[in-house]
C-alpha positions as CSV (number, residue, x, y, z in Angstrom):
1,X,32.1,253.3,232.6
2,X,29.4,253.7,229.2
3,X,26.0,252.8,229.3
4,X,24.9,250.5,226.5
5,X,23.0,253.2,224.7
6,X,26.0,255.8,224.8
7,X,28.6,252.6,224.0
8,X,26.1,251.9,221.0
9,X,26.6,255.3,219.5
10,X,30.6,256.0,219.8
11,X,30.8,252.2,218.4
12,X,28.5,252.6,215.7
13,X,26.5,249.4,216.5
14,X,22.8,249.3,217.5
15,X,21.4,248.4,221.1
16,X,20.2,245.3,219.8
17,X,23.7,244.0,218.5
18,X,25.0,244.7,221.9
19,X,22.1,242.9,223.8
20,X,22.8,240.0,221.5
21,X,26.3,239.9,222.4
22,X,25.7,240.2,225.8
23,X,23.0,236.9,225.3
24,X,25.1,234.4,223.8
25,X,28.0,235.4,226.4
26,X,30.1,237.5,223.8
27,X,30.2,240.5,225.1
28,X,28.9,240.9,229.3
29,X,29.2,244.1,230.8
30,X,31.2,244.2,233.9
31,X,28.7,245.9,236.0
32,X,25.4,247.3,236.0
33,X,23.8,250.4,237.5
34,X,21.2,250.6,240.6
35,X,18.3,250.7,238.0
36,X,19.5,247.9,236.0
37,X,21.6,249.3,233.0
38,X,24.2,247.6,231.6
39,X,27.9,249.4,232.5
40,X,31.0,248.6,230.1
41,X,34.2,249.6,231.2
42,X,37.7,249.5,229.6
43,X,38.4,246.3,229.3
44,X,35.1,245.7,227.9
45,X,35.3,248.2,224.9
46,X,38.9,246.6,224.1
47,X,36.8,243.3,224.2
48,X,34.6,244.9,221.6
49,X,37.4,245.9,219.5
50,X,38.7,242.7,219.1
51,X,35.3,241.5,218.3
52,X,34.3,243.9,215.5
53,X,38.0,243.7,214.1
54,X,37.3,239.6,213.7
55,X,34.1,240.2,212.3
56,X,35.7,242.5,209.5
57,X,37.8,239.6,209.0
58,X,34.7,237.4,208.0
59,X,34.9,235.1,211.4
60,X,31.3,234.1,212.4
61,X,30.1,234.4,216.1
62,X,30.9,231.2,217.2
63,X,34.6,231.3,215.5
64,X,35.0,234.8,217.6
65,X,33.6,233.2,220.8
66,X,36.3,230.3,220.3
67,X,39.3,232.4,220.0
68,X,38.6,235.0,222.4
69,X,38.6,232.2,224.9
70,X,41.9,231.4,224.1
71,X,44.6,232.8,226.7
72,X,46.6,233.5,224.0
73,X,44.5,235.9,222.2
74,X,45.8,239.6,222.5
75,X,44.4,242.5,221.2
76,X,47.8,243.7,220.1
77,X,48.1,240.9,217.6
78,X,44.6,241.7,216.1
79,X,45.3,245.4,215.5
80,X,48.3,244.2,213.9
81,X,46.0,242.0,211.8
82,X,43.7,245.3,211.0
83,X,47.3,247.2,210.0
84,X,47.8,244.2,207.5
85,X,44.3,244.8,206.0
86,X,44.8,248.3,206.0
87,X,48.1,247.9,204.4
88,X,46.7,245.8,201.5
89,X,44.1,248.7,200.9
90,X,47.1,251.0,200.5
91,X,48.4,248.9,198.0
92,X,45.4,248.4,196.0
93,X,45.0,252.1,196.2
94,X,48.5,252.9,194.8
95,X,48.2,250.1,192.3
96,X,45.1,252.0,191.2
97,X,47.0,254.8,190.8
98,X,50.0,253.3,188.7
99,X,47.0,252.1,186.2
100,X,45.3,255.4,185.7
101,X,48.7,257.4,185.5
102,X,49.7,255.0,182.5
103,X,45.9,255.3,181.0
104,X,46.6,259.0,181.4
105,X,50.0,258.5,179.6
106,X,48.4,256.2,176.7
107,X,45.5,259.0,176.0
108,X,48.0,261.9,176.2
109,X,50.2,260.2,173.2
110,X,47.4,259.4,171.0
111,X,47.2,255.7,171.5
112,X,43.5,254.5,171.6
113,X,43.5,251.9,175.2
114,X,41.6,248.9,175.3
115,X,39.3,249.9,178.1
116,X,37.3,246.8,178.0
117,X,40.1,244.5,179.1
118,X,42.2,247.1,181.0
119,X,38.9,247.7,183.3
120,X,38.1,244.4,183.3
121,X,41.5,243.4,184.7
122,X,41.7,246.0,186.9
123,X,38.3,245.6,188.9
124,X,39.3,241.7,188.9
125,X,42.6,242.8,190.6
126,X,41.1,245.6,193.3
127,X,38.7,243.2,194.0
128,X,40.4,240.6,195.3
129,X,43.5,242.7,196.6
130,X,40.8,243.5,199.4
131,X,40.8,240.5,200.7
132,X,44.4,238.8,199.7
133,X,48.0,239.8,200.0
134,X,50.3,239.6,196.8
135,X,51.6,236.7,198.0
136,X,48.8,234.8,198.9
137,X,47.1,235.8,195.3
138,X,50.3,234.1,193.6
139,X,49.6,231.0,195.5
140,X,45.3,231.2,194.1
141,X,44.6,229.3,191.4
142,X,41.3,230.7,191.0
143,X,42.6,233.9,190.8
144,X,45.3,233.0,188.3
145,X,42.5,231.5,186.5
146,X,40.3,234.4,186.1
147,X,43.3,237.0,185.2
148,X,44.3,234.7,182.5
149,X,40.8,234.3,181.1
150,X,41.4,230.6,181.5
151,X,38.6,229.7,184.6
152,X,36.2,226.6,183.7
153,X,33.9,228.0,185.8
154,X,31.4,229.8,183.9
155,X,30.6,226.5,182.1
156,X,29.9,224.7,185.6
157,X,27.9,227.8,186.7
158,X,25.7,227.7,183.5
159,X,25.3,223.8,184.2
160,X,23.8,224.2,187.7
161,X,21.8,227.1,186.8
162,X,20.1,225.2,183.7
163,X,19.3,222.2,186.5
164,X,18.1,225.0,188.7
165,X,15.8,226.6,186.2
166,X,15.0,223.0,184.7
167,X,13.1,222.2,188.2
168,X,15.6,219.0,188.9
169,X,16.1,219.0,193.0
170,X,19.4,218.7,194.9
171,X,18.8,214.9,195.1
172,X,18.7,214.2,191.5
173,X,22.1,212.5,190.1
174,X,22.9,214.9,187.7
175,X,22.8,217.7,190.5
176,X,24.8,215.4,193.0
177,X,27.4,214.8,190.4
178,X,27.7,218.6,189.6
179,X,27.9,219.2,192.8
180,X,30.8,216.8,193.6
181,X,32.6,218.9,190.8
182,X,31.9,222.1,192.3
183,X,33.3,221.4,195.7
184,X,36.0,219.5,194.4
185,X,37.0,222.4,192.0
186,X,36.8,225.2,194.3
187,X,39.1,223.1,196.8
188,X,41.7,222.4,194.0
189,X,41.2,226.2,193.4
190,X,42.0,227.8,196.7
191,X,44.8,225.4,196.7
192,X,43.6,223.2,199.6
193,X,43.5,226.5,201.9
194,X,40.2,226.4,203.9
195,X,41.4,229.8,205.0
196,X,41.3,231.2,201.7
197,X,37.9,229.6,200.9
198,X,36.5,231.4,203.8
199,X,38.0,235.0,202.6
200,X,36.1,234.0,199.0
201,X,32.9,233.4,200.7
202,X,33.5,236.7,202.7
203,X,34.3,238.5,199.5
204,X,31.0,237.1,197.6
205,X,28.9,238.3,200.4
206,X,30.4,241.7,200.5
207,X,31.2,242.5,196.8
208,X,28.0,242.8,194.7
209,X,30.3,243.1,191.5
210,X,31.3,239.3,192.1
211,X,28.0,238.2,192.3
212,X,27.4,239.9,188.6
213,X,30.7,238.7,187.4
214,X,30.3,234.9,188.2
215,X,26.7,234.6,188.1
216,X,26.6,233.0,191.5
217,X,23.9,233.6,193.7
218,X,23.0,232.6,197.1
219,X,20.0,230.1,195.8
220,X,22.5,228.8,193.7
221,X,25.4,228.1,196.6
222,X,22.5,226.8,198.9
223,X,21.6,224.4,195.7
224,X,25.3,223.2,195.5
225,X,25.4,223.1,199.5
226,X,22.4,221.0,199.2
227,X,23.1,218.3,196.4
228,X,26.6,217.8,197.9
229,X,25.0,217.2,201.3
230,X,22.7,214.3,199.2
231,X,25.9,212.9,197.8
232,X,27.6,212.2,201.6
233,X,23.7,211.3,202.8
234,X,23.9,208.5,200.1
235,X,27.1,207.1,201.7
236,X,26.0,207.6,205.1
237,X,22.7,205.9,204.7
238,X,24.7,202.8,204.4
239,X,26.0,202.9,207.8
240,X,23.3,204.4,210.0
241,X,20.1,203.1,211.2
242,X,16.7,204.9,209.8
243,X,16.5,207.0,213.0
244,X,19.7,207.8,213.1
245,X,19.9,208.8,209.3
246,X,16.8,210.6,209.6
247,X,18.2,212.8,212.6
248,X,21.2,213.2,210.1
249,X,19.1,214.6,207.0
250,X,17.0,216.9,209.1
251,X,20.0,218.6,210.3
252,X,23.1,218.2,208.5
253,X,23.0,221.3,206.2
254,X,21.6,223.8,209.0
255,X,24.6,224.8,210.3
256,X,27.0,224.5,207.0
257,X,27.9,227.7,206.8
258,X,29.8,227.4,210.4
259,X,32.1,225.2,209.1
260,X,34.6,227.3,206.8
261,X,36.0,229.4,209.3
262,X,36.2,226.4,211.7
263,X,38.3,224.8,209.4
264,X,40.3,227.4,208.6
265,X,40.9,228.4,212.4
266,X,42.1,224.4,212.7
267,X,44.3,224.8,209.9
268,X,45.7,227.9,211.0
269,X,46.7,226.4,214.5
270,X,48.3,223.3,212.6
271,X,50.5,225.6,210.6
272,X,51.4,227.2,213.5
273,X,52.9,223.8,215.3
274,X,50.3,224.1,218.2
275,X,49.7,221.1,220.1
276,X,46.3,219.4,220.2
277,X,46.3,219.9,224.0
278,X,46.6,223.7,223.4
279,X,43.6,225.9,225.2
280,X,43.1,227.3,222.0
281,X,43.1,224.0,220.1
282,X,40.9,222.5,222.3
283,X,38.5,225.2,222.4
284,X,38.1,224.7,218.5
285,X,37.6,221.2,219.2
286,X,34.9,221.9,221.4
287,X,33.2,224.0,218.6
288,X,34.1,221.4,216.3
289,X,32.3,218.4,218.5
290,X,29.2,220.8,219.3
291,X,28.9,221.5,215.5
292,X,29.4,217.6,214.9
293,X,26.5,216.5,217.4
294,X,24.4,219.4,215.8
295,X,23.5,216.7,212.7
296,X,25.1,213.3,214.4
297,X,23.2,213.5,217.8
298,X,24.7,212.4,220.9
299,X,24.9,208.4,220.9
300,X,28.3,207.3,220.7
301,X,27.4,204.5,218.8
302,X,26.1,206.8,216.0
303,X,29.5,208.5,216.3
304,X,31.5,205.1,215.9
305,X,29.3,204.6,212.8
306,X,30.3,207.7,211.3
307,X,34.0,207.2,212.1
308,X,33.7,203.9,210.5
309,X,32.3,205.6,207.3
310,X,35.0,208.4,206.9
311,X,37.7,205.7,207.6
312,X,36.4,203.4,204.7
313,X,34.9,206.3,202.5
314,X,37.2,208.9,201.6
315,X,35.1,210.6,199.2
316,X,33.4,212.1,202.4
317,X,36.3,214.3,202.7
318,X,36.3,215.6,199.2
319,X,35.9,219.3,198.8
320,X,35.7,219.8,202.5
321,X,39.4,221.1,203.3
322,X,39.5,218.5,205.5
323,X,42.4,216.3,205.6
324,X,43.1,213.1,206.9
325,X,45.9,214.9,209.3
326,X,43.2,217.5,210.3
327,X,40.9,214.6,210.9
328,X,43.6,213.0,213.6
329,X,44.8,216.7,215.0
330,X,41.2,217.3,215.9
331,X,40.7,213.9,217.4
332,X,43.4,214.1,219.6
333,X,42.4,217.8,220.7
334,X,38.5,216.2,221.5
335,X,40.5,213.4,223.8
336,X,42.0,216.3,225.7
337,X,38.4,217.3,226.0
338,X,37.4,214.4,228.3
339,X,38.3,214.3,232.3
340,X,41.0,211.9,233.3
């Protein structure tokens, strides 16, 4: 068995990170020494492998906890996903080699290559290839638009930047309109696939060249999220009491980043044909309910008002990657959480 310091050294993590995993119940050591040191056995290390693999795929800690709580989660499946990711990297390297060989032949023949266009296209392809398969890229409108130079995003980004630099608050009507346009467009440009959106978020966080290329900064994303929240809050206000609305306004944006990977995980279960009563789905429903309560509160009467708003205001789902079918699916899973 390994002490926490030994495990940290051999896994490349910090002791602080392992302590944090323990404190949130994600990785609890199987034993402790007589002097109180954490001791990790082979099962603990296998679980840590799963945790780190899922982190590399961009899954939030809450989503990892939900995944590992499922009896169906298997180390073999996660290793398979890692192999697939490495395969994509190998394909990317092979593509780069082919491109460089073509460039070398062109130069050897005395031809003058269009380096700026070639390098721009190459950068775009290799950047996306880290996160998407070739088949996925074929079905990702955002990539196709960028590859053909037909993207409308530069204009939208410039308009949002101008509003921000002009000091317009997210509640400004124009900011709200642009926020709605932004979210509708990214939902469309990811083919309505929340998993694509989650991976694009990871790509944006991990690739400085993406931020430089798009001009989309973290403050800009926060601004758009706030503006979109303001649009939704304006609708919710018509259905909620002043106290209910005040609670929602104070909390609606605090955990916004946890929703995309959760929605993607639910979509994956639906695509796989899972039943709402499956343990993995019920665990996701539990996480969904916990996130919902974080901004809606715990009162059943408030929840009923919000459900009524969603039934009457289809615009509340625009730009969320949540479909009516998903709402019904997760509702059935939540019903399965209730004791008989």
